[in-house]
N, CA, C and O atoms as a GROMACS GRO file, in nm:
protein
  476
    1UNK      N    1 -12.211   1.156  10.740
    1UNK     CA    2 -12.275   1.262  10.817
    1UNK      C    3 -12.302   1.209  10.957
    1UNK      O    4 -12.350   1.096  10.972
    2UNK      N    5 -12.274   1.287  11.056
    2UNK     CA    6 -12.297   1.248  11.195
    2UNK      C    7 -12.434   1.291  11.241
    2UNK      O    8 -12.489   1.390  11.192
    3UNK      N    9 -12.490   1.217  11.336
    3UNK     CA   10 -12.614   1.256  11.403
    3UNK      C   11 -12.589   1.252  11.552
    3UNK      O   12 -12.497   1.186  11.598
    4UNK      N   13 -12.671   1.323  11.628
    4UNK     CA   14 -12.652   1.321  11.772
    4UNK      C   15 -12.708   1.191  11.830
    4UNK      O   16 -12.789   1.123  11.767
    5UNK      N   17 -12.664   1.157  11.949
    5UNK     CA   18 -12.699   1.030  12.013
    5UNK      C   19 -12.850   1.018  12.036
    5UNK      O   20 -12.906   0.910  12.018
    6UNK      N   21 -12.915   1.126  12.074
    6UNK     CA   22 -13.059   1.123  12.098
    6UNK      C   23 -13.134   1.085  11.971
    6UNK      O   24 -13.227   1.004  11.975
    7UNK      N   25 -13.095   1.143  11.858
    7UNK     CA   26 -13.157   1.108  11.730
    7UNK      C   27 -13.132   0.961  11.699
    7UNK      O   28 -13.223   0.890  11.656
    8UNK      N   29 -13.010   0.916  11.720
    8UNK     CA   30 -12.974   0.777  11.694
    8UNK      C   31 -13.063   0.683  11.774
    8UNK      O   32 -13.112   0.583  11.721
    9UNK      N   33 -13.085   0.714  11.900
    9UNK     CA   34 -13.162   0.626  11.988
    9UNK      C   35 -13.312   0.630  11.961
    9UNK      O   36 -13.380   0.529  11.980
   10UNK      N   37 -13.365   0.743  11.917
   10UNK     CA   38 -13.510   0.758  11.908
   10UNK      C   39 -13.568   0.756  11.767
   10UNK      O   40 -13.689   0.742  11.752
   11UNK      N   41 -13.486   0.770  11.666
   11UNK     CA   42 -13.538   0.771  11.528
   11UNK      C   43 -13.550   0.629  11.475
   11UNK      O   44 -13.471   0.541  11.509
   12UNK      N   45 -13.650   0.608  11.391
   12UNK     CA   46 -13.666   0.477  11.327
   12UNK      C   47 -13.563   0.462  11.216
   12UNK      O   48 -13.500   0.559  11.175
   13UNK      N   49 -13.546   0.337  11.169
   13UNK     CA   50 -13.453   0.315  11.058
   13UNK      C   51 -13.497   0.392  10.934
   13UNK      O   52 -13.412   0.444  10.860
   14UNK      N   53 -13.628   0.401  10.911
   14UNK     CA   54 -13.678   0.476  10.796
   14UNK      C   55 -13.641   0.624  10.806
   14UNK      O   56 -13.604   0.686  10.707
   15UNK      N   57 -13.650   0.680  10.928
   15UNK     CA   58 -13.616   0.821  10.948
   15UNK      C   59 -13.467   0.845  10.930
   15UNK      O   60 -13.426   0.957  10.898
   16UNK      N   61 -13.387   0.743  10.949
   16UNK     CA   62 -13.242   0.758  10.936
   16UNK      C   63 -13.192   0.719  10.797
   16UNK      O   64 -13.072   0.704  10.776
   17UNK      N   65 -13.284   0.703  10.702
   17UNK     CA   66 -13.247   0.666  10.565
   17UNK      C   67 -13.159   0.770  10.500
   17UNK      O   68 -13.126   0.872  10.560
   18UNK      N   69 -13.120   0.743  10.378
   18UNK     CA   70 -13.029   0.828  10.301
   18UNK      C   71 -13.083   0.972  10.294
   18UNK      O   72 -13.197   0.993  10.253
   19UNK      N   73 -13.003   1.070  10.333
   19UNK     CA   74 -13.050   1.209  10.331
   19UNK      C   75 -13.058   1.267  10.190
   19UNK      O   76 -12.984   1.226  10.100
   20UNK      N   77 -13.148   1.362  10.173
   20UNK     CA   78 -13.160   1.432  10.045
   20UNK      C   79 -13.042   1.527  10.029
   20UNK      O   80 -12.968   1.553  10.125
   21UNK      N   81 -13.024   1.580   9.910
   21UNK     CA   82 -12.916   1.676   9.885
   21UNK      C   83 -12.932   1.799   9.976
   21UNK      O   84 -12.834   1.839  10.039
   22UNK      N   85 -13.052   1.860   9.985
   22UNK     CA   86 -13.064   1.975  10.076
   22UNK      C   87 -13.029   1.938  10.221
   22UNK      O   88 -12.965   2.017  10.291
   23UNK      N   89 -13.072   1.820  10.265
   23UNK     CA   90 -13.039   1.776  10.401
   23UNK      C   91 -12.888   1.763  10.418
   23UNK      O   92 -12.830   1.807  10.517
   24UNK      N   93 -12.824   1.702  10.317
   24UNK     CA   94 -12.680   1.679  10.324
   24UNK      C   95 -12.602   1.810  10.320
   24UNK      O   96 -12.507   1.828  10.396
   25UNK      N   97 -12.643   1.903  10.234
   25UNK     CA   98 -12.575   2.033  10.224
   25UNK      C   99 -12.589   2.109  10.355
   25UNK      O  100 -12.491   2.162  10.406
   26UNK      N  101 -12.711   2.115  10.409
   26UNK     CA  102 -12.731   2.189  10.533
   26UNK      C  103 -12.656   2.124  10.648
   26UNK      O  104 -12.596   2.194  10.730
   27UNK      N  105 -12.657   1.992  10.656
   27UNK     CA  106 -12.584   1.922  10.762
   27UNK      C  107 -12.434   1.948  10.751
   27UNK      O  108 -12.367   1.969  10.852
   28UNK      N  109 -12.382   1.947  10.630
   28UNK     CA  110 -12.240   1.975  10.608
   28UNK      C  111 -12.205   2.115  10.658
   28UNK      O  112 -12.106   2.134  10.728
   29UNK      N  113 -12.287   2.213  10.622
   29UNK     CA  114 -12.260   2.351  10.662
   29UNK      C  115 -12.275   2.369  10.813
   29UNK      O  116 -12.198   2.444  10.874
   30UNK      N  117 -12.372   2.303  10.874
   30UNK     CA  118 -12.390   2.311  11.019
   30UNK      C  119 -12.269   2.250  11.089
   30UNK      O  120 -12.218   2.306  11.186
   31UNK      N  121 -12.223   2.134  11.041
   31UNK     CA  122 -12.107   2.068  11.102
   31UNK      C  123 -11.980   2.151  11.087
   31UNK      O  124 -11.886   2.135  11.164
   32UNK      N  125 -11.978   2.238  10.988
   32UNK     CA  126 -11.860   2.322  10.961
   32UNK      C  127 -11.896   2.468  10.980
   32UNK      O  128 -11.851   2.553  10.903
   33UNK      N  129 -11.975   2.497  11.080
   33UNK     CA  130 -12.035   2.630  11.093
   33UNK      C  131 -11.936   2.744  11.112
   33UNK      O  132 -11.972   2.860  11.094
   34UNK      N  133 -11.813   2.714  11.147
   34UNK     CA  134 -11.714   2.821  11.164
   34UNK      C  135 -11.638   2.850  11.035
   34UNK      O  136 -11.539   2.922  11.036
   35UNK      N  137 -11.686   2.793  10.923
   35UNK     CA  138 -11.622   2.814  10.794
   35UNK      C  139 -11.727   2.846  10.688
   35UNK      O  140 -11.847   2.822  10.708
   36UNK      N  141 -11.681   2.899  10.577
   36UNK     CA  142 -11.767   2.920  10.460
   36UNK      C  143 -11.703   2.843  10.344
   36UNK      O  144 -11.581   2.828  10.339
   37UNK      N  145 -11.785   2.795  10.253
   37UNK     CA  146 -11.737   2.709  10.145
   37UNK      C  147 -11.787   2.757  10.010
   37UNK      O  148 -11.894   2.818  10.000
   38UNK      N  149 -11.710   2.729   9.908
   38UNK     CA  150 -11.760   2.745   9.772
   38UNK      C  151 -11.845   2.622   9.744
   38UNK      O  152 -11.818   2.514   9.796
   39UNK      N  153 -11.947   2.638   9.661
   39UNK     CA  154 -12.037   2.526   9.632
   39UNK      C  155 -11.962   2.405   9.581
   39UNK      O  156 -11.998   2.292   9.611
   40UNK      N  157 -11.857   2.428   9.503
   40UNK     CA  158 -11.784   2.315   9.448
   40UNK      C  159 -11.707   2.238   9.554
   40UNK      O  160 -11.658   2.129   9.527
   41UNK      N  161 -11.696   2.292   9.675
   41UNK     CA  162 -11.630   2.222   9.785
   41UNK      C  163 -11.718   2.118   9.852
   41UNK      O  164 -11.671   2.042   9.936
   42UNK      N  165 -11.844   2.116   9.815
   42UNK     CA  166 -11.938   2.020   9.872
   42UNK      C  167 -11.950   1.905   9.773
   42UNK      O  168 -11.992   1.925   9.659
   43UNK      N  169 -11.914   1.786   9.816
   43UNK     CA  170 -11.899   1.670   9.727
   43UNK      C  171 -12.033   1.604   9.693
   43UNK      O  172 -12.058   1.490   9.733
   44UNK      N  173 -12.116   1.675   9.620
   44UNK     CA  174 -12.243   1.625   9.569
   44UNK      C  175 -12.259   1.689   9.432
   44UNK      O  176 -12.197   1.791   9.404
   45UNK      N  177 -12.341   1.632   9.346
   45UNK     CA  178 -12.366   1.687   9.212
   45UNK      C  179 -12.382   1.839   9.221
   45UNK      O  180 -12.466   1.888   9.296
   46UNK      N  181 -12.302   1.912   9.145
   46UNK     CA  182 -12.297   2.058   9.157
   46UNK      C  183 -12.427   2.128   9.122
   46UNK      O  184 -12.460   2.229   9.184
   47UNK      N  185 -12.502   2.078   9.026
   47UNK     CA  186 -12.630   2.140   8.995
   47UNK      C  187 -12.726   2.123   9.112
   47UNK      O  188 -12.799   2.216   9.146
   48UNK      N  189 -12.726   2.006   9.172
   48UNK     CA  190 -12.813   1.981   9.288
   48UNK      C  191 -12.771   2.066   9.407
   48UNK      O  192 -12.856   2.119   9.479
   49UNK      N  193 -12.640   2.080   9.427
   49UNK     CA  194 -12.590   2.164   9.536
   49UNK      C  195 -12.631   2.309   9.515
   49UNK      O  196 -12.678   2.374   9.607
   50UNK      N  197 -12.612   2.359   9.393
   50UNK     CA  198 -12.648   2.498   9.364
   50UNK      C  199 -12.795   2.525   9.387
   50UNK      O  200 -12.832   2.627   9.445
   51UNK      N  201 -12.879   2.434   9.343
   51UNK     CA  202 -13.024   2.449   9.364
   51UNK      C  203 -13.056   2.445   9.512
   51UNK      O  204 -13.133   2.527   9.561
   52UNK      N  205 -12.998   2.350   9.583
   52UNK     CA  206 -13.023   2.338   9.727
   52UNK      C  207 -12.979   2.463   9.801
   52UNK      O  208 -13.051   2.513   9.887
   53UNK      N  209 -12.860   2.515   9.769
   53UNK     CA  210 -12.810   2.635   9.836
   53UNK      C  211 -12.900   2.755   9.811
   53UNK      O  212 -12.928   2.833   9.902
   54UNK      N  213 -12.945   2.769   9.688
   54UNK     CA  214 -13.034   2.881   9.656
   54UNK      C  215 -13.164   2.872   9.736
   54UNK      O  216 -13.211   2.972   9.790
   55UNK      N  217 -13.219   2.754   9.744
   55UNK     CA  218 -13.344   2.735   9.820
   55UNK      C  219 -13.320   2.754   9.970
   55UNK      O  220 -13.403   2.814  10.039
   56UNK      N  221 -13.208   2.705  10.020
   56UNK     CA  222 -13.176   2.725  10.162
   56UNK      C  223 -13.156   2.874  10.192
   56UNK      O  224 -13.194   2.922  10.299
   57UNK      N  225 -13.097   2.947  10.098
   57UNK     CA  226 -13.080   3.092  10.115
   57UNK      C  227 -13.216   3.160  10.117
   57UNK      O  228 -13.240   3.249  10.199
   58UNK      N  229 -13.306   3.119  10.027
   58UNK     CA  230 -13.440   3.178  10.024
   58UNK      C  231 -13.512   3.159  10.157
   58UNK      O  232 -13.596   3.241  10.196
   59UNK      N  233 -13.480   3.052  10.226
   59UNK     CA  234 -13.542   3.022  10.356
   59UNK      C  235 -13.458   3.077  10.472
   59UNK      O  236 -13.488   3.053  10.589
   60UNK      N  237 -13.351   3.151  10.436
   60UNK     CA  238 -13.262   3.215  10.533
   60UNK      C  239 -13.197   3.114  10.628
   60UNK      O  240 -13.175   3.142  10.745
   61UNK      N  241 -13.166   2.995  10.574
   61UNK     CA  242 -13.094   2.894  10.652
   61UNK      C  243 -12.945   2.897  10.621
   61UNK      O  244 -12.865   2.845  10.698
   62UNK      N  245 -12.907   2.958  10.508
   62UNK     CA  246 -12.766   2.976  10.473
   62UNK      C  247 -12.748   3.119  10.425
   62UNK      O  248 -12.843   3.187  10.387
   63UNK      N  249 -12.622   3.162  10.427
   63UNK     CA  250 -12.586   3.296  10.381
   63UNK      C  251 -12.488   3.283  10.266
   63UNK      O  252 -12.412   3.186  10.258
   64UNK      N  253 -12.490   3.383  10.177
   64UNK     CA  254 -12.407   3.378  10.056
   64UNK      C  255 -12.334   3.510  10.042
   64UNK      O  256 -12.395   3.617  10.052
   65UNK      N  257 -12.203   3.504  10.016
   65UNK     CA  258 -12.123   3.624   9.992
   65UNK      C  259 -12.018   3.588   9.888
   65UNK      O  260 -11.940   3.494   9.907
   66UNK      N  261 -12.016   3.663   9.778
   66UNK     CA  262 -11.926   3.636   9.665
   66UNK      C  263 -11.948   3.492   9.620
   66UNK      O  264 -12.059   3.458   9.578
   67UNK      N  265 -11.848   3.408   9.628
   67UNK     CA  266 -11.864   3.267   9.586
   67UNK      C  267 -11.876   3.173   9.705
   67UNK      O  268 -11.870   3.051   9.688
   68UNK      N  269 -11.893   3.228   9.825
   68UNK     CA  270 -11.892   3.146   9.946
   68UNK      C  271 -12.031   3.133  10.009
   68UNK      O  272 -12.116   3.222   9.998
   69UNK      N  273 -12.049   3.019  10.076
   69UNK     CA  274 -12.174   2.987  10.143
   69UNK      C  275 -12.143   2.943  10.286
   69UNK      O  276 -12.045   2.873  10.311
   70UNK      N  277 -12.228   2.985  10.379
   70UNK     CA  278 -12.214   2.944  10.519
   70UNK      C  279 -12.353   2.927  10.579
   70UNK      O  280 -12.450   2.987  10.532
   71UNK      N  281 -12.361   2.847  10.682
   71UNK     CA  282 -12.489   2.830  10.751
   71UNK      C  283 -12.521   2.962  10.822
   71UNK      O  284 -12.431   3.036  10.861
   72UNK      N  285 -12.648   2.990  10.839
   72UNK     CA  286 -12.690   3.111  10.908
   72UNK      C  287 -12.635   3.116  11.050
   72UNK      O  288 -12.614   3.012  11.112
   73UNK      N  289 -12.613   3.234  11.100
   73UNK     CA  290 -12.572   3.252  11.239
   73UNK      C  291 -12.692   3.256  11.332
   73UNK      O  292 -12.676   3.264  11.454
   74UNK      N  293 -12.813   3.250  11.276
   74UNK     CA  294 -12.937   3.255  11.354
   74UNK      C  295 -12.970   3.114  11.403
   74UNK      O  296 -13.040   3.038  11.336
   75UNK      N  297 -12.919   3.080  11.522
   75UNK     CA  298 -12.940   2.946  11.576
   75UNK      C  299 -13.087   2.912  11.596
   75UNK      O  300 -13.128   2.798  11.578
   76UNK      N  301 -13.165   3.011  11.632
   76UNK     CA  302 -13.308   2.986  11.652
   76UNK      C  303 -13.374   2.941  11.522
   76UNK      O  304 -13.458   2.851  11.522
   77UNK      N  305 -13.335   3.002  11.414
   77UNK     CA  306 -13.390   2.965  11.283
   77UNK      C  307 -13.351   2.821  11.249
   77UNK      O  308 -13.433   2.745  11.196
   78UNK      N  309 -13.227   2.783  11.278
   78UNK     CA  310 -13.183   2.647  11.250
   78UNK      C  311 -13.252   2.544  11.340
   78UNK      O  312 -13.275   2.431  11.299
   79UNK      N  313 -13.283   2.585  11.462
   79UNK     CA  314 -13.349   2.492  11.555
   79UNK      C  315 -13.495   2.469  11.521
   79UNK      O  316 -13.555   2.373  11.568
   80UNK      N  317 -13.550   2.554  11.442
   80UNK     CA  318 -13.692   2.543  11.410
   80UNK      C  319 -13.715   2.430  11.311
   80UNK      O  320 -13.689   2.446  11.192
   81UNK      N  321 -13.763   2.315  11.358
   81UNK     CA  322 -13.788   2.204  11.266
   81UNK      C  323 -13.890   2.241  11.159
   81UNK      O  324 -13.882   2.193  11.046
   82UNK      N  325 -13.984   2.325  11.194
   82UNK     CA  326 -14.086   2.363  11.096
   82UNK      C  327 -14.022   2.435  10.978
   82UNK      O  328 -14.059   2.409  10.863
   83UNK      N  329 -13.928   2.525  11.004
   83UNK     CA  330 -13.862   2.597  10.895
   83UNK      C  331 -13.782   2.502  10.808
   83UNK      O  332 -13.784   2.511  10.686
   84UNK      N  333 -13.712   2.411  10.871
   84UNK     CA  334 -13.631   2.314  10.796
   84UNK      C  335 -13.720   2.220  10.716
   84UNK      O  336 -13.693   2.192  10.599
   85UNK      N  337 -13.827   2.171  10.778
   85UNK     CA  338 -13.919   2.081  10.708
   85UNK      C  339 -13.988   2.152  10.592
   85UNK      O  340 -14.010   2.093  10.486
   86UNK      N  341 -14.024   2.280  10.611
   86UNK     CA  342 -14.086   2.356  10.501
   86UNK      C  343 -13.990   2.370  10.385
   86UNK      O  344 -14.029   2.357  10.269
   87UNK      N  345 -13.862   2.396  10.416
   87UNK     CA  346 -13.763   2.409  10.309
   87UNK      C  347 -13.748   2.278  10.234
   87UNK      O  348 -13.744   2.277  10.111
   88UNK      N  349 -13.739   2.168  10.306
   88UNK     CA  350 -13.726   2.038  10.242
   88UNK      C  351 -13.849   2.005  10.159
   88UNK      O  352 -13.837   1.954  10.047
   89UNK      N  353 -13.968   2.033  10.213
   89UNK     CA  354 -14.091   2.007  10.138
   89UNK      C  355 -14.096   2.091  10.011
   89UNK      O  356 -14.141   2.043   9.907
   90UNK      N  357 -14.050   2.215  10.018
   90UNK     CA  358 -14.048   2.302   9.901
   90UNK      C  359 -13.955   2.245   9.795
   90UNK      O  360 -13.988   2.245   9.676
   91UNK      N  361 -13.837   2.198   9.836
   91UNK     CA  362 -13.744   2.138   9.740
   91UNK      C  363 -13.811   2.021   9.668
   91UNK      O  364 -13.804   2.010   9.546
   92UNK      N  365 -13.875   1.935   9.745
   92UNK     CA  366 -13.937   1.816   9.685
   92UNK      C  367 -14.054   1.855   9.595
   92UNK      O  368 -14.076   1.793   9.491
   93UNK      N  369 -14.128   1.957   9.635
   93UNK     CA  370 -14.241   2.002   9.554
   93UNK      C  371 -14.193   2.058   9.421
   93UNK      O  372 -14.251   2.029   9.316
   94UNK      N  373 -14.089   2.139   9.425
   94UNK     CA  374 -14.042   2.205   9.304
   94UNK      C  375 -13.951   2.118   9.220
   94UNK      O  376 -13.950   2.131   9.097
   95UNK      N  377 -13.875   2.032   9.282
   95UNK     CA  378 -13.773   1.957   9.210
   95UNK      C  379 -13.800   1.807   9.204
   95UNK      O  380 -13.728   1.734   9.137
   96UNK      N  381 -13.901   1.762   9.272
   96UNK     CA  382 -13.929   1.618   9.278
   96UNK      C  383 -13.852   1.554   9.392
   96UNK      O  384 -13.757   1.612   9.445
   97UNK      N  385 -13.894   1.435   9.428
   97UNK     CA  386 -13.827   1.366   9.537
   97UNK      C  387 -13.687   1.323   9.496
   97UNK      O  388 -13.659   1.297   9.379
   98UNK      N  389 -13.602   1.317   9.593
   98UNK     CA  390 -13.464   1.277   9.573
   98UNK      C  391 -13.457   1.129   9.534
   98UNK      O  392 -13.530   1.047   9.589
   99UNK      N  393 -13.372   1.097   9.441
   99UNK     CA  394 -13.348   0.959   9.403
   99UNK      C  395 -13.233   0.906   9.488
   99UNK      O  396 -13.119   0.951   9.475
  100UNK      N  397 -13.263   0.810   9.575
  100UNK     CA  398 -13.160   0.755   9.661
  100UNK      C  399 -13.048   0.694   9.578
  100UNK      O  400 -12.930   0.713   9.608
  101UNK      N  401 -13.083   0.621   9.474
  101UNK     CA  402 -12.982   0.557   9.389
  101UNK      C  403 -12.892   0.662   9.325
  101UNK      O  404 -12.770   0.645   9.321
  102UNK      N  405 -12.951   0.770   9.274
  102UNK     CA  406 -12.871   0.877   9.212
  102UNK      C  407 -12.782   0.945   9.315
  102UNK      O  408 -12.666   0.975   9.287
  103UNK      N  409 -12.836   0.968   9.433
  103UNK     CA  410 -12.756   1.032   9.537
  103UNK      C  411 -12.637   0.944   9.572
  103UNK      O  412 -12.525   0.994   9.584
  104UNK      N  413 -12.659   0.813   9.588
  104UNK     CA  414 -12.552   0.723   9.625
  104UNK      C  415 -12.441   0.716   9.520
  104UNK      O  416 -12.325   0.691   9.554
  105UNK      N  417 -12.477   0.740   9.394
  105UNK     CA  418 -12.375   0.743   9.288
  105UNK      C  419 -12.273   0.854   9.312
  105UNK      O  420 -12.156   0.840   9.275
  106UNK      N  421 -12.317   0.964   9.375
  106UNK     CA  422 -12.231   1.080   9.395
  106UNK      C  423 -12.181   1.093   9.538
  106UNK      O  424 -12.101   1.182   9.568
  107UNK      N  425 -12.227   1.006   9.627
  107UNK     CA  426 -12.188   1.016   9.768
  107UNK      C  427 -12.042   0.979   9.785
  107UNK      O  428 -11.993   0.886   9.721
  108UNK      N  429 -11.972   1.051   9.872
  108UNK     CA  430 -11.832   1.015   9.896
  108UNK      C  431 -11.824   0.883   9.972
  108UNK      O  432 -11.914   0.848  10.048
  109UNK      N  433 -11.716   0.811   9.951
  109UNK     CA  434 -11.696   0.684  10.020
  109UNK      C  435 -11.657   0.704  10.166
  109UNK      O  436 -11.692   0.624  10.252
  110UNK      N  437 -11.584   0.810  10.193
  110UNK     CA  438 -11.534   0.835  10.328
  110UNK      C  439 -11.616   0.943  10.397
  110UNK      O  440 -11.671   1.033  10.333
  111UNK      N  441 -11.623   0.932  10.529
  111UNK     CA  442 -11.692   1.035  10.606
  111UNK      C  443 -11.616   1.166  10.596
  111UNK      O  444 -11.494   1.166  10.577
  112UNK      N  445 -11.686   1.278  10.610
  112UNK     CA  446 -11.623   1.409  10.609
  112UNK      C  447 -11.528   1.418  10.730
  112UNK      O  448 -11.562   1.369  10.838
  113UNK      N  449 -11.411   1.478  10.714
  113UNK     CA  450 -11.315   1.486  10.826
  113UNK      C  451 -11.374   1.548  10.952
  113UNK      O  452 -11.331   1.514  11.063
  114UNK      N  453 -11.471   1.637  10.940
  114UNK     CA  454 -11.528   1.701  11.059
  114UNK      C  455 -11.607   1.603  11.144
  114UNK      O  456 -11.634   1.631  11.260
  115UNK      N  457 -11.644   1.487  11.088
  115UNK     CA  458 -11.721   1.389  11.164
  115UNK      C  459 -11.634   1.277  11.219
  115UNK      O  460 -11.682   1.194  11.296
  116UNK      N  461 -11.507   1.273  11.181
  116UNK     CA  462 -11.422   1.163  11.222
  116UNK      C  463 -11.340   1.193  11.348
  116UNK      O  464 -11.275   1.103  11.401
  117UNK      N  465 -11.343   1.316  11.394
  117UNK     CA  466 -11.266   1.353  11.510
  117UNK      C  467 -11.121   1.386  11.479
  117UNK      O  468 -11.043   1.417  11.569
  118UNK      N  469 -11.083   1.378  11.349
  118UNK     CA  470 -10.947   1.416  11.310
  118UNK      C  471 -10.954   1.542  11.228
  118UNK      O  472 -11.058   1.574  11.172
  119UNK      N  473 -10.846   1.611  11.220
  119UNK     CA  474 -10.846   1.736  11.143
  119UNK      C  475 -10.762   1.724  11.020
  119UNK      O  476 -10.750   1.820  10.944
   0.00000   0.00000   0.00000
C-alpha cells in the first residue's frame, strides 16, 4: 500500500505500522477509485473483507451495487479524518482489534500493481 510523501515524512513508525483490514480495504479502493471490485478481488481474508465493506458502506465510505464495491464519490467524506477514524473505531469495538500476525498471514507478498507505477 502506498502513502503520500507528507505522511511518510511526518508520521511516526508506530503510526505507519501494519494497517487493519478496514484500512487496507479502503486504501485499496481509494487507490483504484476509477474501478469497482468484487469482494473476492481484494486479497485479504474474505470474511474480514465482507465485514469491513459492510461497515464502510454503513459509514457511506464505499458504495455497493450487485456484487461490486467502489469507494464513495464523495471526496469530502473521504477527506474527513473524523469519519474514517469513527469507522475504524467502530470496527475495533464490534470486532476486536486486528491481529497483526493474522493479517500478515494473508497479506500478499507483492505490492498491488496500482502502487508500482506499472499497469
